[in-house]
C-alpha positions as CSV (number, residue, x, y, z in Angstrom):
1,M,-0.1,1.5,-4.9
2,A,2.0,2.8,-2.0
3,K,5.2,0.8,-1.4
4,R,7.7,0.2,1.4
5,I,11.3,1.3,0.9
6,E,14.2,-0.5,2.7
7,V,17.5,1.4,2.7
8,K,20.6,-0.5,3.9
9,D,24.1,0.8,4.5
10,L,23.7,3.6,2.0
11,D,26.8,5.7,1.2
12,I,26.4,8.6,-1.2
13,Y,29.4,10.0,-3.1
14,Y,30.1,13.0,-5.3
15,D,33.2,11.9,-7.0
16,K,35.6,11.1,-4.1
17,F,33.7,13.1,-1.5
18,L,31.5,11.0,0.8
19,A,28.4,13.2,1.4
20,V,26.2,10.8,3.3
21,Q,27.4,7.7,5.2
22,G,25.8,4.5,6.4
23,V,22.1,5.2,6.3
24,S,19.7,2.4,7.0
25,M,16.0,2.9,7.4
26,T,12.6,1.5,6.6
27,I,10.1,3.9,5.0
28,E,6.6,2.6,5.6
29,P,3.9,2.7,2.9
30,R,0.9,5.0,3.4
31,S,2.7,7.2,5.9
32,V,4.7,10.4,6.1
33,T,8.4,10.2,7.0
34,A,10.0,13.6,7.8
35,L,13.8,14.1,7.6
36,I,15.1,16.9,9.8
37,G,18.6,18.2,10.7
38,P,20.8,21.2,10.2
39,S,21.8,22.6,6.7
40,G,24.4,20.6,4.9
41,C,23.8,17.3,6.7
42,G,22.7,15.4,3.7
43,K,18.9,15.3,4.0
44,S,18.2,16.5,0.5
45,T,21.1,14.4,-1.0
46,F,19.6,11.3,0.7
47,L,16.1,12.2,-0.5
48,R,17.3,12.5,-4.1
49,S,19.1,9.2,-3.9
50,L,15.7,7.5,-3.4
51,N,14.7,8.2,-7.0
52,R,18.3,8.5,-8.4
53,M,18.0,12.2,-9.1
54,H,21.4,12.8,-7.5
55,E,22.9,10.9,-10.5
56,L,22.1,13.9,-12.6
57,V,25.2,15.4,-10.9
58,P,28.3,14.2,-12.8
59,N,30.3,11.5,-10.9
60,A,27.6,11.0,-8.2
61,R,27.2,7.4,-7.1
62,V,26.0,5.3,-4.2
63,E,27.1,2.2,-2.4
64,G,24.6,0.1,-0.4
65,T,21.0,-0.8,-1.3
66,V,17.6,0.9,-1.8
67,V,14.9,-1.7,-2.3
68,M,11.3,-0.7,-3.0
69,D,9.2,-3.8,-2.2
70,D,11.3,-6.4,-4.0
71,Q,12.9,-4.2,-6.6
72,D,16.5,-3.0,-6.1
73,L,16.3,0.6,-7.4
74,Y,20.1,0.4,-8.1
75,G,20.0,-3.0,-9.8
76,P,22.2,-3.4,-12.9
77,N,19.2,-3.5,-15.3
78,V,17.1,-0.9,-13.7
79,D,16.4,2.2,-15.8
80,P,16.7,5.4,-13.7
81,V,13.9,7.1,-15.7
82,S,11.5,4.3,-14.7
83,V,12.6,4.7,-11.0
84,R,11.8,8.5,-11.3
85,R,8.4,7.6,-12.7
86,Q,7.6,5.4,-9.7
87,V,9.1,7.8,-7.2
88,G,7.9,11.3,-7.9
89,M,9.6,14.5,-6.6
90,V,8.3,17.9,-5.5
91,F,10.9,20.6,-5.1
92,Q,11.5,23.5,-2.7
93,R,10.3,26.2,-5.1
94,P,7.3,25.6,-7.3
95,N,8.5,24.9,-10.8
96,P,5.6,24.8,-13.3
97,F,6.7,24.7,-16.9
98,P,6.5,28.4,-17.6
99,T,5.3,28.2,-21.3
100,M,2.6,25.6,-20.6
101,S,-1.0,26.0,-19.5
102,I,-2.3,24.6,-16.2
103,Y,-3.8,21.7,-18.2
104,E,-0.5,21.0,-20.1
105,N,1.5,21.1,-16.9
106,V,-0.4,18.2,-15.5
107,A,-0.6,16.4,-18.8
108,A,3.1,16.7,-19.6
109,G,4.3,13.6,-17.7
110,L,1.3,11.6,-18.9
111,R,2.0,12.4,-22.5
112,L,5.7,11.5,-22.0
113,N,4.9,8.1,-20.5
114,N,1.9,7.2,-22.7
115,S,2.0,8.9,-26.2
116,R,-1.2,7.0,-27.2
117,I,-3.4,8.3,-24.5
118,G,-6.7,9.6,-25.8
119,K,-8.2,13.1,-25.2
120,R,-11.0,11.9,-23.0
121,D,-8.7,9.8,-20.8
122,L,-6.2,12.7,-20.6
123,D,-9.0,15.0,-19.5
124,D,-10.1,12.6,-16.9
125,L,-6.6,12.1,-15.5
126,V,-5.9,15.8,-15.5
127,E,-9.1,16.5,-13.6
128,R,-8.5,13.6,-11.1
129,S,-4.9,14.8,-10.4
130,L,-6.0,18.4,-9.9
131,R,-8.8,17.2,-7.6
132,S,-6.3,15.0,-5.7
133,A,-4.1,18.2,-5.2
134,N,-7.1,20.2,-4.0
135,L,-6.7,22.6,-6.9
136,W,-9.5,21.7,-9.3
137,N,-12.2,24.1,-8.0
138,E,-9.7,27.0,-8.1
139,V,-8.5,26.4,-11.7
140,K,-11.3,24.5,-13.6
141,D,-12.4,27.6,-15.4
142,R,-8.9,28.6,-16.5
143,L,-7.1,25.4,-17.5
144,N,-5.7,27.0,-20.6
145,K,-4.1,29.9,-18.7
146,P,-0.4,29.7,-17.9
147,G,0.5,27.7,-14.8
148,S,3.0,30.5,-13.9
149,G,0.1,32.9,-13.4
150,L,-1.0,31.0,-10.2
151,S,-0.1,32.1,-6.7
152,G,3.0,30.4,-5.1
153,G,0.8,28.0,-3.1
154,Q,-1.3,27.1,-6.1
155,Q,1.8,26.6,-8.2
156,Q,3.1,24.1,-5.6
157,R,-0.2,22.2,-5.6
158,L,0.0,22.2,-9.4
159,C,3.5,20.6,-9.2
160,I,2.1,18.0,-6.8
161,A,-0.8,17.4,-9.3
162,R,1.9,17.0,-12.0
163,A,3.8,14.5,-9.9
164,I,0.9,12.4,-9.0
165,A,-0.6,12.4,-12.5
166,V,1.7,9.6,-13.6
167,Q,0.5,7.6,-10.6
168,P,3.8,7.0,-8.7
169,D,4.1,4.7,-5.7
170,V,6.2,7.2,-3.7
171,L,6.2,11.0,-3.4
172,L,9.4,12.8,-2.3
173,M,9.1,16.4,-1.1
174,D,12.1,18.6,-0.6
175,E,11.1,21.5,1.7
176,P,7.8,21.9,-0.3
177,C,6.7,24.9,1.9
178,S,9.9,26.9,2.5
179,A,8.9,29.5,-0.2
180,L,5.3,29.7,0.8
181,D,3.2,31.9,3.2
182,P,1.5,30.4,6.3
183,I,-1.9,29.9,4.6
184,S,-0.4,28.2,1.6
185,T,1.8,26.1,3.9
186,Q,-1.3,24.9,5.8
187,A,-3.0,24.0,2.5
188,I,0.1,21.9,1.5
189,E,0.2,20.2,4.9
190,D,-3.5,19.4,4.8
191,L,-2.9,17.9,1.3
192,I,0.0,15.8,2.5
193,N,-2.2,14.4,5.2
194,E,-4.8,13.4,2.6
195,L,-2.3,12.0,0.1
196,K,-0.7,9.6,2.6
197,A,-3.8,7.4,2.2
198,D,-2.5,6.5,-1.3
199,Y,1.2,7.2,-1.3
200,T,4.4,6.6,0.6
201,I,5.6,10.2,1.4
202,V,9.1,11.4,2.4
203,I,9.5,15.1,3.2
204,V,12.6,17.1,4.0
205,T,11.8,20.1,6.2
206,H,13.7,22.7,8.3
207,N,10.5,23.5,10.1
208,M,10.4,21.3,13.2
209,Q,6.7,22.2,13.9
210,Q,5.9,21.1,10.4
211,A,7.6,17.7,10.9
212,A,5.7,17.3,14.2
213,R,2.4,18.1,12.5
214,V,2.6,16.1,9.2
215,S,4.7,13.1,9.9
216,D,4.3,9.6,11.4
217,T,8.0,8.9,11.5
218,T,10.9,11.4,11.9
219,G,14.6,10.8,11.0
220,F,17.3,13.2,12.4
221,F,20.4,13.7,10.2
222,N,23.5,15.4,11.5
223,L,27.2,15.6,10.8
224,Q,30.3,15.6,13.1
225,G,31.9,18.7,11.5
226,V,32.5,20.6,8.3
227,G,33.6,18.3,5.5
228,Q,32.4,15.2,7.4
229,P,29.6,13.0,5.9
230,G,26.0,13.4,7.0
231,Q,24.6,10.5,9.0
232,L,21.2,9.4,10.2
233,V,21.4,9.8,14.0
234,E,18.1,8.3,14.8
235,I,14.7,7.5,13.4
236,D,11.5,6.7,15.3
237,D,7.8,7.6,15.8
238,T,7.5,11.3,15.5
239,T,5.9,11.6,18.9
240,K,8.8,9.8,20.5
241,V,11.5,11.7,18.6
242,F,10.0,15.0,19.7
243,S,9.2,14.0,23.3
244,T,11.9,11.6,24.3
245,P,14.6,11.3,21.7
246,S,17.2,8.6,22.3
247,N,20.2,10.7,21.3
248,Q,21.4,13.8,23.0
249,A,22.2,15.5,19.6
250,T,18.6,15.1,18.5
251,E,17.4,16.7,21.7
252,D,19.8,19.6,21.3
253,Y,18.7,20.2,17.7
254,I,15.0,20.0,18.5
255,S,15.3,22.3,21.5
256,G,17.2,24.9,19.4
257,R,20.6,24.6,20.9
258,F,22.1,24.3,17.4
259,G,21.2,24.2,13.7
């Protein structure tokens, strides 16, 4: 069940360092929101704050609110592990568990969340997840072979299958195509387009053409200077951001004047 996320006045700290300042945005369900901007402007830090993964860094914290439907993800009684179950993450480089088979890679999260799941149900969920990731036909005859033996693009789709196997509400993708060749990149972009029918998707990308191709909404992050916090400069319909941005810095970035 795709969900809406409301972010309000979000500041993200690493110890005393303010990394991202004052972000407010609405992330719509069943759509793709792309985050663009130069390196070091806080896009990935912000993305990781949406499922509390940045807290894995010692002394990291946030001020402000992240609310998914009616649930405050930073509420006092909210378990970060349950947040990460609801808000899945796909990383820059494909990271299948190297000692596990293709089947076990997809089943890992399911087993962790539901130790009593039966073999038939597990088989069904693994197949459904691999089909959803457009990978089933390529791997159905070698499910017991190592996931690390797949090509880079297949490994990334395996990681997407692993992320969606636990049926999250939101899928975060941190530059999911940056390590891939053009054909694999197109396969992932086509997959993103299909997955948005069922998920809320947020993607960080350095590839402006990719943001224009896959997203419904685009947010541009920037920072005033070295050591300054990253900020959300503007967020709007992707077509508008790329054709008539409301901020000069956005236009300068999109047209390649910096970044």
